[in-house]
C-alpha positions in Angstrom: -17.9 4.3 0.6 -18.6 4.2 4.2 -21.4 6.6 4.3 -24.1 5.5 6.8 -27.5 7.0 7.1 -28.3 6.7 10.9 -31.2 9.0 11.5 -34.8 8.0 12.4 -37.3 6.1 10.4 -38.4 7.7 7.2 -41.6 7.3 5.2 -41.8 4.9 2.2 -41.0 7.7 -0.2 -37.6 7.9 1.2 -35.7 10.9 2.9 -35.6 14.4 1.6 -32.4 15.7 0.1 -32.1 18.0 3.2 -32.2 15.0 5.5 -29.6 13.2 3.3 -27.2 16.1 3.5 -27.6 16.5 7.2 -27.0 12.8 7.9 -23.9 12.7 5.7 -22.3 15.7 7.4 -23.0 14.3 10.8 -21.2 10.9 9.8 -17.9 10.4 11.8 -16.8 8.0 9.0 -16.2 10.7 6.3 -14.1 13.7 6.3 -16.4 16.8 6.4 -14.0 18.8 4.3 -14.0 16.3 1.5 -17.8 16.0 1.6 -18.5 19.8 1.5 -15.9 20.5 -1.2 -16.3 17.4 -3.5 -18.9 14.8 -2.7 -22.0 17.0 -1.6 -22.0 19.3 -4.7 -21.9 16.2 -6.9 -24.6 14.5 -4.8 -27.0 17.5 -5.0 -26.7 17.7 -8.7 -27.1 13.9 -9.2 -30.1 13.7 -6.8 -31.8 16.5 -8.6 -31.5 14.8 -12.0 -33.5 11.9 -13.2 -30.8 9.5 -14.0 -31.6 5.8 -14.1 -29.0 3.1 -13.8 -28.5 -0.4 -12.8 -26.5 -0.7 -9.7 -24.6 -3.7 -8.1 -25.0 -3.3 -4.3 -23.7 -5.3 -1.4 -26.1 -8.1 -1.1 -27.2 -7.4 2.4 -28.2 -3.8 1.5 -31.5 -4.9 0.0 -34.1 -7.2 1.6 -32.1 -8.5 4.4 -31.4 -5.2 6.2 -33.2 -3.4 8.7 -33.5 0.3 8.5 -31.0 2.4 10.5 -28.5 -0.6 10.7 -25.0 -0.2 9.4 -23.9 -3.2 7.2 -20.7 -4.7 5.7 -20.7 -7.4 3.0 -18.4 -9.4 0.8 -20.9 -10.6 -1.7 -22.7 -8.7 -4.5 -25.9 -8.7 -6.4 -27.1 -6.8 -9.3 -30.0 -4.3 -8.6 -32.3 -3.2 -11.4 -32.7 0.1 -9.8 -35.4 2.7 -10.3 -34.3 6.3 -10.5 -34.4 8.6 -7.5 -37.9 9.7 -8.7 -39.0 6.1 -9.4 -38.3 5.9 -13.1 -37.8 2.3 -14.1 -35.7 2.5 -17.2 -32.1 1.3 -17.0 -29.4 2.1 -19.5 -26.0 1.2 -17.9 -24.8 -1.4 -15.5 -22.3 -0.4 -12.9 -20.9 -3.4 -10.8 -19.7 -2.6 -7.3 -18.2 -5.2 -5.1 -17.0 -4.7 -1.6 -14.0 -6.5 0.0 -14.2 -8.1 3.5 -14.9 -5.6 6.3 -12.7 -5.5 9.3 -15.6 -6.3 11.6 -16.8 -9.7 10.8 -19.6 -9.4 13.4 -21.3 -6.9 11.1 -21.2 -9.0 7.9 -24.5 -10.3 6.6 -25.0 -13.6 5.0 -25.0 -13.8 1.3 -28.3 -13.8 -0.5 -29.7 -17.1 -1.5 -30.7 -17.0 -5.2 -33.6 -19.1 -4.5 -35.1 -16.9 -1.8 -38.1 -15.2 -3.4 -38.0 -12.4 -0.8 -34.5 -11.5 -1.8 -35.3 -11.6 -5.3 -38.2 -9.4 -4.9 -35.9 -6.9 -3.0 -33.6 -7.0 -5.8 -36.3 -6.1 -8.3 -37.8 -3.5 -6.2 -35.3 -1.6 -4.1 -36.3 1.3 -2.0 -35.5 4.8 -2.8 -33.3 4.7 0.3 -31.3 1.8 -1.1 -30.9 3.7 -4.5 -29.6 6.7 -2.7 -27.1 4.8 -0.7 -25.8 3.0 -3.9 -25.4 6.4 -5.5 -23.5 7.6 -2.5 -21.3 4.5 -2.8 -20.5 5.1 -6.3 -20.0 8.8 -6.1 -17.7 8.4 -3.1 -15.7 5.6 -4.8 -15.2 7.5 -8.0 -14.1 10.7 -6.4 -12.1 9.5 -3.4 -11.7 6.7 -1.0 -11.5 8.2 2.5 -12.1 7.4 6.0 -11.2 9.3 9.3 -11.8 6.3 11.5 -8.7 4.2 11.9 -10.6 1.5 13.8 -13.1 0.8 11.0 -12.2 0.8 7.4 -14.6 -0.4 4.7 -13.2 -2.1 1.7 -13.3 0.0 -1.5 -15.7 -1.3 -4.2 -14.3 -2.9 -7.2 -15.9 -1.3 -10.1 -16.7 -2.9 -13.6 -18.6 -1.2 -16.3 -20.2 -2.7 -19.4 -22.5 -1.3 -22.1 -26.0 -3.0 -22.2 -25.6 -3.9 -26.0 -22.1 -5.4 -26.1 -20.0 -7.6 -23.8 -16.7 -5.8 -22.9 -13.8 -7.2 -20.9 -13.1 -4.8 -18.1 -9.8 -4.7 -16.1 -10.8 -5.4 -12.5 -10.1 -3.0 -9.6 -8.1 -4.6 -6.9 -10.2 -4.7 -3.7 -9.2 -2.3 -0.9 -8.9 -3.6 2.6 -7.3 -2.8 5.9 -4.4 -5.1 4.8 -3.4 -2.6 2.1 -4.5 0.8 3.8 -2.7 3.4 5.8 -5.4 5.7 7.2 -2.9 8.4 8.4 -1.5 8.9 4.7 -3.3 11.9 3.9 -2.2 13.7 6.9 1.4 12.5 6.8 1.8 13.8 3.2 0.5 17.2 4.1 -3.0 16.6 2.6 -1.5 16.1 -0.9 -3.8 14.0 -3.0 -1.1 11.4 -3.7 -2.0 7.9 -4.9 -1.3 5.4 -1.9 -1.7 8.2 0.6 -5.3 7.6 1.4 -6.2 5.0 -1.2 -5.1 1.4 -1.6 -1.3 1.1 -0.9 -0.1 -2.5 -1.7 3.5 -3.5 -1.0 5.7 -5.8 -3.3 8.5 -7.4 -1.5 11.7 -8.8 -3.3 14.6 -10.7 -1.9 17.5 -8.9 -3.8 20.3 -10.9 -2.1 19.1 -14.3 -0.6 19.0 -14.1 3.1 20.7 -10.7 3.2 19.0 -7.8 1.3 15.2 -7.3 0.7 13.3 -4.4 -0.8 9.7 -3.4 -0.4 7.9 -1.2 -2.9 4.8 0.9 -2.7 3.4 3.3 -5.2 3.2 7.1 -5.0 1.8 9.5 -7.7 -0.8 11.8 -8.9 -3.5 11.4 -11.6 -2.4 7.8 -12.3 1.3 8.8 -12.8 2.6 6.4 -10.4 6.3 5.7 -9.4 7.7 3.1 -7.0 9.0 4.4 -3.7 11.4 1.9 -2.1 12.5 0.7 1.4 15.6 -1.5 1.8 16.2 -4.0 4.6 19.5 -5.5 5.4 20.4 -8.4 7.7 23.3 -7.2 9.9 26.2 -9.5 10.7 26.9 -10.6 14.4 29.9 -8.3 14.4 27.5 -5.4 13.6 25.1 -6.4 16.3 22.8 -8.6 14.3 19.1 -7.9 13.7 17.8 -5.8 10.7 18.7 -2.4 9.3 15.9 -0.6 7.6 16.6 2.3 5.1 14.0 4.9 4.2 10.9 3.2 5.8 7.6 3.0 4.0 3.9 3.5 5.0 3.3 0.8 7.8 0.3 -0.9 6.3 -0.5 -4.3 7.9 0.8 -5.9 4.8 4.2 -4.3 5.2 4.4 -4.9 8.9 3.6 -8.5 8.4 6.4 -8.9 5.8 8.9 -7.3 8.4 7.6 -9.4 11.3 8.3 -12.6 9.0 11.8 -11.3 8.5 12.3 -10.7 12.3 11.3 -14.2 13.0 14.1 -15.4 10.9 16.9 -12.8 11.3 16.2 -11.0 14.4 14.5 -7.8 15.5 14.7 -4.3 13.7 17.5 -2.6 15.5 18.2 0.4 13.3 16.0 2.5 11.2 17.8 5.1 9.0 16.3 8.0 7.1 18.8 8.7 4.3 17.2 11.8 2.8 15.3 15.0 3.6 12.6 14.4 0.9 8.9 14.4 2.1 7.7 11.2 0.4 10.4 9.3 2.5 10.4 11.2 5.9 6.6 11.3 6.1 6.4 7.6 6.8 9.4 7.5 9.3 7.6 8.2 12.5 4.5 5.9 11.9 6.8 3.0 10.8 9.1 3.4 13.8 6.3 3.3 16.2 6.0 -0.5 15.4 9.6 -0.9 16.5 10.0 1.1 19.8 13.4 -0.5 20.7 15.0 0.5 17.4 17.4 3.3 17.2 16.6 6.1 14.5 19.3 7.6 12.5 18.2 10.9 10.8 19.7 12.6 7.7 21.3 15.9 8.4 19.4 19.0 7.0 15.9 18.2 8.0 13.5 21.0 7.3 9.8 21.9 7.3 7.8 24.8 6.0 6.4 27.2 7.0 7.5 26.5 10.6 10.7 24.5 11.4 9.5 21.6 13.5 11.4 18.8 15.2 11.4 15.3 13.7 9.1 14.2 16.7 6.2 16.0 15.0 6.4 13.3 12.3 5.1 10.8 14.8 8.5 9.7 16.1 8.0 8.3 19.6 11.7 7.3 20.4 13.6 9.8 22.5 17.0 10.3 24.1 19.7 8.2 22.6 17.3 6.4 20.4 17.1 9.4 18.0 20.4 10.3 16.4 21.6 12.4 13.5 23.8 10.4 11.1 27.4 11.3 11.9 29.2 12.9 9.0 31.1 10.6 6.7 34.2 12.6 7.5 34.1 11.8 11.1 33.5 8.0 10.7 36.5 7.9 8.2 38.8 9.8 10.6 38.9 13.1 8.6 37.7 15.3 11.5 37.8 15.1 15.3 35.0 14.1 17.7 35.0 17.7 19.0 34.4 19.2 15.6 31.7 16.5 14.8 29.8 17.4 18.0 29.9 21.1 17.1 28.5 20.3 13.7 25.5 18.4 14.9 22.1 20.2 14.7 19.7 20.5 16.4 21.9 20.7 19.5 19.8 18.4 21.5 21.3 15.3 19.5 24.9 16.3 20.6 24.7 14.6 24.1 24.4 11.1 22.6 27.2 11.8 20.2 29.5 12.8 23.1 29.3 9.5 24.8 32.6 7.7 24.1 32.3 5.8 20.9 28.6 6.4 20.5 28.9 8.7 17.5 29.8 5.8 15.3 26.9 3.5 14.5 27.7 -0.1 15.1 26.3 -1.1 11.7 29.3 0.8 10.0 31.1 -2.6 10.4 28.7 -3.8 7.6 27.6 -0.6 5.8 29.7 2.3 5.0 28.3 5.6 3.6 29.0 9.0 2.2 26.7 12.0 2.8 26.0 14.9 0.4 25.0 18.2 1.8 22.8 19.6 3.2 22.7 21.9 0.2 20.6 24.8 1.4 18.2 26.6 -1.0 18.5 30.4 -1.2 15.0 31.0 0.3 13.7 27.8 2.1 14.4 24.2 2.1 17.4 21.9 1.4 18.6 18.8 -0.4 20.6 16.1 1.4 21.1 12.5 0.7 23.4 9.6 1.9 24.7 6.7 -0.2 25.1 3.4 1.6 27.5 0.6 0.7 26.9 -2.9 1.8 30.4 -4.3 1.9 29.6 -8.0 1.8 27.4 -7.9 -1.3 29.1 -4.9 -2.9 25.8 -3.1 -3.3 25.3 0.7 -3.3 21.9 1.9 -2.0 20.9 5.5 -2.8 17.5 7.5 -2.6 16.9 10.0 -5.4 20.3 10.9 -6.9 20.2 8.3 -9.6 17.7 5.8 -11.1 17.2 3.6 -14.2 14.2 2.9 -16.3 13.6 0.2 -18.9 10.6 -0.7 -21.2 9.1 -3.1 -18.7 7.3 -1.6 -15.7 8.3 -2.6 -12.2 6.4 -5.2 -10.4 4.6 -2.7 -8.0 3.3 -0.8 -11.0 1.9 -4.1 -12.6 0.3 -5.1 -9.3 -2.7 -2.8 -10.3 -2.1 -2.3 -14.1 -5.0 0.0 -14.6 -2.7 3.1 -14.6 -0.6 1.6 -17.4 -3.7 1.0 -19.6 -5.0 4.5 -18.7 -1.8 6.1 -20.1 -1.5 3.7 -23.1 -4.5 5.5 -24.8 -3.7 8.1 -27.4 -6.9 10.0 -26.5 -10.0 9.5 -24.3 -11.9 7.8 -27.2 -9.3 4.9 -27.4 -10.1 1.3 -26.2 -7.0 -0.6 -25.4 -6.4 -4.3 -24.4 -4.4 -5.6 -21.5 -1.3 -7.1 -23.0 2.4 -6.7 -22.7 2.9 -4.1 -25.5 0.0 -2.0 -24.0 1.5 -2.1 -20.6 4.8 -1.0 -21.9 3.3 1.8 -23.9 1.5 3.0 -20.8 4.7 2.7 -18.7 6.9 4.8 -21.0 4.3 7.5 -20.9 4.1 7.5 -17.1 7.8 7.7 -17.1 7.8 10.9 -19.2 5.2 12.5 -17.1 7.0 11.5 -13.9 10.3 12.8 -14.9 9.7 15.9 -17.1 6.1 16.6 -16.0 5.0 18.0 -19.3 6.0 15.8 -22.3 6.5 17.5 -25.6 4.4 14.7 -27.4 1.0 15.7 -25.9 -1.4 18.3 -26.8 -3.6 19.6 -23.9 -7.4 19.4 -24.4 -9.2 22.7 -23.5 -10.9 22.3 -20.0 -14.5 22.5 -21.2 -14.0 19.9 -24.0 -12.1 17.6 -21.6 -14.9 17.5 -19.1 -17.5 16.9 -21.8 -15.5 14.1 -23.2 -15.1 12.5 -19.8 -18.9 11.9 -19.9 -19.6 11.4 -23.5 -16.7 10.0 -25.4 -15.1 7.4 -23.1 -16.0 3.8 -23.8 -17.7 2.2 -20.8 -15.0 -0.6 -20.6 -12.4 2.1 -20.0 -14.0 3.9 -17.2 -12.6 1.8 -14.5 -8.9 2.7 -15.5 -9.1 6.1 -13.6 -11.3 5.3 -10.7 -9.8 6.5 -7.5 -7.0 8.3 -9.3 -8.3 11.1 -11.6 -11.3 13.6 -11.0 -14.4 11.8 -11.8 -12.6 8.6 -12.6 -12.6 9.4 -16.4 -10.9 12.7 -17.0 -8.2 12.5 -19.8 -7.3 16.1 -20.7 -4.6 15.5 -23.3 -3.9 13.6 -26.5 -0.7 11.9 -27.6 0.8 12.4 -31.1 0.1 9.7 -33.6 2.4 6.7 -34.6 4.1 6.3 -31.1 6.0 9.6 -31.7 6.8 9.6 -28.0 8.9 6.4 -28.3 12.0 8.4 -29.2 11.6 10.7 -26.2 11.4 7.6 -23.9 14.4 6.0 -25.4 16.4 9.2 -24.9 15.7 8.9 -21.2 16.0 5.2 -20.8 19.0 4.3 -22.9 18.4 0.6 -22.0 18.4 1.1 -18.4 21.7 3.2 -18.1 21.9 5.1 -14.8 21.1 8.8 -14.9 20.5 11.6 -12.6 16.8 12.7 -12.8 16.4 16.0 -14.7 14.6 17.7 -11.9 17.8 17.4 -10.0 20.2 18.4 -12.8 18.1 21.4 -13.7 16.8 22.7 -10.4 18.8 21.6 -7.5 22.4 19.9 -8.1 23.3 22.3 -10.8 23.4 25.0 -8.1 26.0 23.1 -6.3 27.9 21.1 -8.9 31.3 21.1 -7.3 30.1 19.7 -3.9 28.0 17.2 -5.7 30.7 16.0 -8.0 33.1 15.8 -5.0 30.5 13.4 -3.3 30.2 11.4 -6.4 34.1 11.1 -6.5 34.3 10.0 -2.9 31.6 7.3 -3.5 33.4 6.0 -6.6 36.8 6.1 -4.9 35.9 4.7 -1.5 33.4 2.2 -2.7 35.1 1.2 -6.0 34.0 -2.5 -5.9 30.3 -2.1 -6.1 28.5 -4.1 -8.8 24.9 -3.1 -8.3 22.8 -0.1 -7.3 19.5 0.0 -5.4 17.8 3.4 -6.2 14.8 4.6 -4.1 12.6 4.8 -7.2 12.0 3.1 -10.6 14.2 0.0 -11.5 15.5 -2.0 -8.7 19.0 -3.7 -8.1 20.5 -2.1 -11.3 23.8 -3.7 -12.6 26.3 -0.7 -12.6 30.0 0.0 -12.0 31.4 3.0 -10.2 32.3 4.4 -13.7 28.7 4.2 -14.9 27.4 5.8 -11.5 29.9 8.6 -12.1 28.7 9.1 -15.7 25.1 9.6 -14.6 26.2 13.0 -13.3 27.8 14.1 -16.6 25.2 16.9 -17.1 26.8 18.7 -14.0 30.2 18.6 -15.8 29.0 20.6 -18.8 31.3 23.6 -19.5 30.9 25.3 -22.9 34.0 27.3 -22.2 36.0 24.3 -21.9 34.4 22.7 -24.9 32.4 20.1 -23.0 28.6 20.0 -23.1 26.8 16.9 -22.0 23.2 16.3 -23.1 20.6 15.9 -20.4 18.9 12.6 -20.2 15.8 13.9 -21.9 15.3 15.6 -25.2 15.5 19.4 -25.1 11.8 19.9 -25.9 10.9 17.7 -23.0 12.8 19.9 -20.5 10.9 23.1 -21.5 8.8 23.1 -18.3 11.8 22.4 -16.0 13.8 25.0 -17.8 11.2 27.6 -17.3 10.8 26.6 -13.7 14.5 27.0 -13.3 14.4 30.5 -14.8 11.4 31.6 -12.8 12.7 30.2 -9.4 15.9 32.0 -10.0 14.2 35.2 -10.9 12.2 35.2 -7.7 15.2 34.3 -5.5 14.0 30.9 -4.5 17.1 29.2 -5.7 20.5 30.5 -6.6 21.6 30.9 -10.2 22.6 27.7 -11.9 26.3 27.0 -12.0 26.0 24.6 -15.1 25.4 25.7 -18.6 24.3 23.0 -21.1 23.5 25.8 -23.7 19.9 25.6 -22.5 18.4 24.2 -25.7 15.1 23.9 -23.9 14.6 27.7 -24.1 14.7 27.7 -28.0 12.8 24.5 -28.9 10.4 23.9 -26.0 6.8 25.0 -25.4 8.0 28.2 -23.6 10.4 29.4 -26.2 8.4 32.5 -26.7 8.7 33.7 -23.3 12.1 32.2 -22.2 15.0 34.6 -21.4 17.4 35.0 -24.2 
């Protein structure tokens, strides 16, 4: 949306297509890679056609603006635009409104509705303005991107309405610097994740008054969004005071402002802890830690990268020396092994010097927060899984990352912050028109959960590619087009249909069980089932040593879940399945929903990526799932 045409004056007929392409590719405000691969081909096709539309442009873009000048606005006006070939008919209205720009000096005054010159400009836009409006809409629909961290333009809020009827359209929250993290697309290895280079809002909750807070952001693909969570704990004076941060999130201005507010009341951020090796958590460690240079970083053992093993500093960590530490093993802090053995176990070896200094190996915050570490569990080819469970003694709260979660019918607050994804998934097919109410949101949420946990729900039928593309242009109601903007290709693609009569409700209920804790299927079918003994020993240490916890804060989905040590242990029951011993525990998803994970498990084992599973749940997904015909017998 920040495309700027900065070349010399052009004639009244507007620039040529070649000139437009040259200008765009020279712009430092847009990733050339994304332009050449996505935006330019669509632009060429669109400019070549004689499409006519009514665009809503930033007010200063017509009439009040000199040629060759960049502009930013916060008001809009509807433009009855001619086509790029001066056709005057208009069939569809597309409203685009821009949020506040960072550079207030560039803002133009809003148009005066009584100004005849402005009205004339709205009625007779130049071809140049029409082209820029088209660029804005194409760029907004496909991707919101900027490679300039010093100047981010707000993403348009798009509303679509048919010319013959009045339809209520769910608004798109405006994007601004306050909720943007420009480095997201780099930090997440260029993966097209929601919130990586699009709007990334933060929802803060005070879980325990004056003691524990959580901050949630979203992450996902094609509108399948899940909360990713950071936890902040106020340390007692005995533990050194200040704030303890677990699994930091993307440091948007909004998040940093929330942390600064806590610092003013409870002291500085003194410890930043990474309790996992998962990418979605460690990618934000360095950028967040840069805002708190005096804090000590504690790193989960078993960090890895692919294809080259890189030190944690390559994630943007600027702390050095004694300020970067590997979490001591829980065996050492509980006195089960000696300091000498602990130092030998620390990798990389450059972290051993800090651990060798007197009592330095034991973090001062252990007075308030105990922990138990799992792993690292090394994969057979590349990678590892490792996680630490933290126990806040004063509040009897267990804090984990990925090992357990809970889901109920109501979506988390961060998902409802922008509810368009909920309505997107509440449709049974692309032709459906849904309303924004509680039941619709719940329906959309349960389907997002199924996609997020099993990846290929059994209650959907995939639409052939050609048909899906045609439908995305011809069959979608104009009022539904905004639901996928910035999240799915073209903003409208919906390449599946759900079975009738809410057939998927049974599948969701099998997963949810009214919010009972469970270990996600991707762990029980692909990772932890390769090391069930070590995993269950870890679970037993948690439930024995921390046997008074009453609530669990997971790193995803529901927050602050009421659960006992017994319920926490039962979440791992699928790892206890043993047909020879007469015990088979059902996975927390129906067998037909586990078909893709089961097939992935078989293939990854066959190709030597992971070891053979050590758990047998009779593998019903092989016989009733989508891949039954090709599954090993």
